[in-house]
N, CA, C and O atoms as CSV, one atom per row, in Angstrom:
chain,resi,resn,atom,element,x,y,z
A,1,MET,N,N,-24.087,7.540,-8.245
A,1,MET,CA,C,-23.883,6.043,-6.981
A,1,MET,C,C,-24.567,5.908,-5.770
A,1,MET,O,O,-25.323,6.815,-5.423
A,2,SER,N,N,-24.426,4.969,-5.112
A,2,SER,CA,C,-25.123,4.997,-3.952
A,2,SER,C,C,-24.493,5.630,-2.608
A,2,SER,O,O,-23.331,6.027,-2.690
A,3,ASP,N,N,-24.935,5.712,-1.805
A,3,ASP,CA,C,-24.079,6.396,-0.433
A,3,ASP,C,C,-23.697,4.976,0.088
A,3,ASP,O,O,-22.803,5.084,0.927
A,4,GLU,N,N,-24.072,3.678,-0.124
A,4,GLU,CA,C,-23.688,2.519,0.618
A,4,GLU,C,C,-21.902,2.228,-0.507
A,4,GLU,O,O,-20.748,2.099,-0.097
A,5,ALA,N,N,-22.360,2.225,-1.690
A,5,ALA,CA,C,-21.168,1.959,-2.682
A,5,ALA,C,C,-20.317,2.989,-2.433
A,5,ALA,O,O,-19.141,2.631,-2.497
A,6,ASP,N,N,-20.552,4.665,-2.052
A,6,ASP,CA,C,-19.768,5.692,-2.159
A,6,ASP,C,C,-19.088,5.045,-0.959
A,6,ASP,O,O,-17.891,4.809,-1.124
A,7,GLU,N,N,-19.664,4.684,0.318
A,7,GLU,CA,C,-18.731,4.681,1.202
A,7,GLU,C,C,-18.002,3.448,1.288
A,7,GLU,O,O,-17.040,3.460,2.056
A,8,ALA,N,N,-18.274,2.274,0.601
A,8,ALA,CA,C,-17.155,1.276,0.141
A,8,ALA,C,C,-16.089,1.813,-0.665
A,8,ALA,O,O,-14.942,1.367,-0.717
A,9,TYR,N,N,-16.507,2.709,-1.230
A,9,TYR,CA,C,-15.172,3.140,-2.180
A,9,TYR,C,C,-14.365,3.679,-1.399
A,9,TYR,O,O,-13.168,3.393,-1.379
A,10,SER,N,N,-14.985,4.647,-0.551
A,10,SER,CA,C,-14.170,5.174,0.875
A,10,SER,C,C,-13.196,4.402,1.337
A,10,SER,O,O,-12.034,4.765,1.154
A,11,VAL,N,N,-13.451,3.298,1.963
A,11,VAL,CA,C,-13.180,2.760,2.857
A,11,VAL,C,C,-11.877,1.937,1.717
A,11,VAL,O,O,-10.668,1.909,1.945
A,12,THR,N,N,-12.446,1.458,0.751
A,12,THR,CA,C,-11.740,0.672,-0.263
A,12,THR,C,C,-9.905,1.888,-0.404
A,12,THR,O,O,-8.724,1.572,-0.262
A,13,GLU,N,N,-10.312,2.695,-0.602
A,13,GLU,CA,C,-9.282,3.939,-0.773
A,13,GLU,C,C,-8.656,4.518,0.361
A,13,GLU,O,O,-7.589,5.132,0.386
A,14,GLN,N,N,-9.285,4.307,1.125
A,14,GLN,CA,C,-8.498,4.863,2.647
A,14,GLN,C,C,-7.288,2.996,3.007
A,14,GLN,O,O,-6.190,2.916,3.558
A,15,LEU,N,N,-7.762,2.383,2.678
A,15,LEU,CA,C,-7.127,0.707,2.398
A,15,LEU,C,C,-5.910,1.045,2.086
A,15,LEU,O,O,-4.852,1.014,2.716
A,16,THR,N,N,-6.329,1.528,0.532
A,16,THR,CA,C,-5.068,1.603,-0.783
A,16,THR,C,C,-4.026,2.715,0.135
A,16,THR,O,O,-2.898,2.347,0.462
A,17,MET,N,N,-4.522,4.024,0.477
A,17,MET,CA,C,-3.270,5.279,1.076
A,17,MET,C,C,-3.053,4.541,2.122
A,17,MET,O,O,-1.831,4.443,2.010
A,18,THR,N,N,-3.351,3.861,3.191
A,18,THR,CA,C,-2.605,3.143,4.123
A,18,THR,C,C,-1.694,2.119,3.815
A,18,THR,O,O,-0.709,2.045,4.550
A,19,GLY,N,N,-1.817,1.156,2.717
A,19,GLY,CA,C,-1.099,0.192,2.267
A,19,GLY,C,C,-0.142,0.988,1.458
A,19,GLY,O,O,0.967,0.630,1.854
A,20,ILE,N,N,-0.005,1.831,0.582
A,20,ILE,CA,C,0.946,2.643,0.168
A,20,ILE,C,C,1.953,3.260,0.940
A,20,ILE,O,O,3.165,3.123,0.772
A,21,ASN,N,N,1.164,4.220,2.134
A,21,ASN,CA,C,2.116,4.438,3.320
A,21,ASN,C,C,2.625,3.485,3.578
A,21,ASN,O,O,3.846,3.466,3.427
A,22,ARG,N,N,2.017,2.392,4.027
A,22,ARG,CA,C,3.368,1.348,4.246
A,22,ARG,C,C,4.377,1.144,3.925
A,22,ARG,O,O,5.432,1.455,4.479
A,23,ILE,N,N,4.170,0.487,2.804
A,23,ILE,CA,C,4.771,0.536,1.807
A,23,ILE,C,C,6.217,1.380,1.532
A,23,ILE,O,O,7.330,0.865,1.424
A,24,ARG,N,N,5.906,2.742,1.454
A,24,ARG,CA,C,6.718,3.871,1.381
A,24,ARG,C,C,7.582,3.957,2.987
A,24,ARG,O,O,8.520,4.745,3.109
A,25,GLN,N,N,7.341,3.468,3.624
A,25,GLN,CA,C,8.021,3.653,5.216
A,25,GLN,C,C,8.747,2.414,4.941
A,25,GLN,O,O,9.817,2.601,5.521
A,26,LYS,N,N,8.808,0.916,4.235
A,26,LYS,CA,C,9.489,0.035,4.277
A,26,LYS,C,C,10.849,0.316,3.435
A,26,LYS,O,O,11.487,-0.686,3.114
A,27,ILE,N,N,11.359,1.602,3.041
A,27,ILE,CA,C,12.869,1.859,2.327
A,27,ILE,C,C,14.005,1.018,3.046
A,27,ILE,O,O,14.076,0.976,4.274
A,28,ASN,N,N,14.794,0.422,2.305
A,28,ASN,CA,C,16.288,0.005,3.120
A,28,ASN,C,C,17.066,1.451,2.733
A,28,ASN,O,O,16.646,2.516,2.282
A,29,ALA,N,N,18.531,0.927,3.164
A,29,ALA,CA,C,19.498,2.259,3.657
A,29,ALA,C,C,19.717,2.411,1.926
A,29,ALA,O,O,20.206,3.501,1.632
A,30,HIS,N,N,19.514,1.753,1.071
A,30,HIS,CA,C,19.957,1.607,-0.508
A,30,HIS,C,C,18.670,2.617,-1.190
A,30,HIS,O,O,18.860,2.904,-2.372
A,31,GLY,N,N,17.557,3.104,-0.641
A,31,GLY,CA,C,16.880,3.609,-1.298
A,31,GLY,C,C,15.887,2.242,-2.056
A,31,GLY,O,O,15.373,2.501,-3.143
A,32,ILE,N,N,15.673,0.937,-1.495
A,32,ILE,CA,C,15.109,0.391,-2.579
A,32,ILE,C,C,14.023,-0.415,-1.560
A,32,ILE,O,O,14.354,-1.103,-0.594
A,33,PRO,N,N,12.519,-0.132,-2.063
A,33,PRO,CA,C,11.457,-0.380,-1.481
A,33,PRO,C,C,11.408,-2.211,-1.022
A,33,PRO,O,O,10.986,-3.052,-1.816
A,34,VAL,N,N,11.928,-2.562,0.393
A,34,VAL,CA,C,11.609,-3.874,0.519
A,34,VAL,C,C,10.337,-5.058,-0.346
A,34,VAL,O,O,10.315,-6.256,-0.627
A,35,TYR,N,N,9.488,-3.978,-0.500
A,35,TYR,CA,C,8.341,-4.866,-1.281
A,35,TYR,C,C,9.172,-5.527,-2.209
A,35,TYR,O,O,9.102,-6.755,-2.264
A,36,LEU,N,N,9.979,-4.891,-2.977
A,36,LEU,CA,C,10.485,-5.414,-4.504
A,36,LEU,C,C,11.458,-6.473,-4.058
A,36,LEU,O,O,11.562,-7.348,-4.918
A,37,CYS,N,N,12.192,-6.676,-3.011
A,37,CYS,CA,C,12.840,-7.547,-2.384
A,37,CYS,C,C,12.200,-8.893,-2.266
A,37,CYS,O,O,12.627,-9.986,-2.636
A,38,GLU,N,N,11.059,-8.570,-1.657
A,38,GLU,CA,C,10.213,-9.712,-1.402
A,38,GLU,C,C,9.877,-10.300,-2.626
A,38,GLU,O,O,10.335,-11.387,-2.978
A,39,ALA,N,N,9.055,-9.596,-3.325
A,39,ALA,CA,C,8.741,-10.007,-4.420
A,39,ALA,C,C,9.907,-11.050,-5.381
A,39,ALA,O,O,9.863,-12.046,-6.102
A,40,CYS,N,N,10.394,-10.580,-5.121
A,40,CYS,CA,C,11.901,-11.556,-5.914
A,40,CYS,C,C,12.181,-12.485,-5.138
A,40,CYS,O,O,12.958,-13.265,-5.686
A,41,GLY,N,N,11.943,-12.751,-4.211
A,41,GLY,CA,C,11.991,-13.834,-2.887
A,41,GLY,C,C,13.692,-13.883,-2.340
A,41,GLY,O,O,14.415,-14.801,-1.953
A,42,ASN,N,N,13.892,-12.393,-2.533
A,42,ASN,CA,C,15.212,-12.106,-1.558
A,42,ASN,C,C,15.234,-11.547,-0.481
A,42,ASN,O,O,14.561,-10.518,-0.434
A,43,PRO,N,N,16.190,-12.071,1.155
A,43,PRO,CA,C,15.985,-11.992,2.179
A,43,PRO,C,C,16.303,-10.128,1.910
A,43,PRO,O,O,16.213,-9.344,2.855
């Protein structure tokens, strides 16, 4: 793998981890991830 591809992979990995952490923070009082409710179209 070239340095460029490795760097792009690292950036993608960081964005993925950030996204996962952001989703983990969106847990409502019932412990249900909010993004699942959004996917169903429920408020």
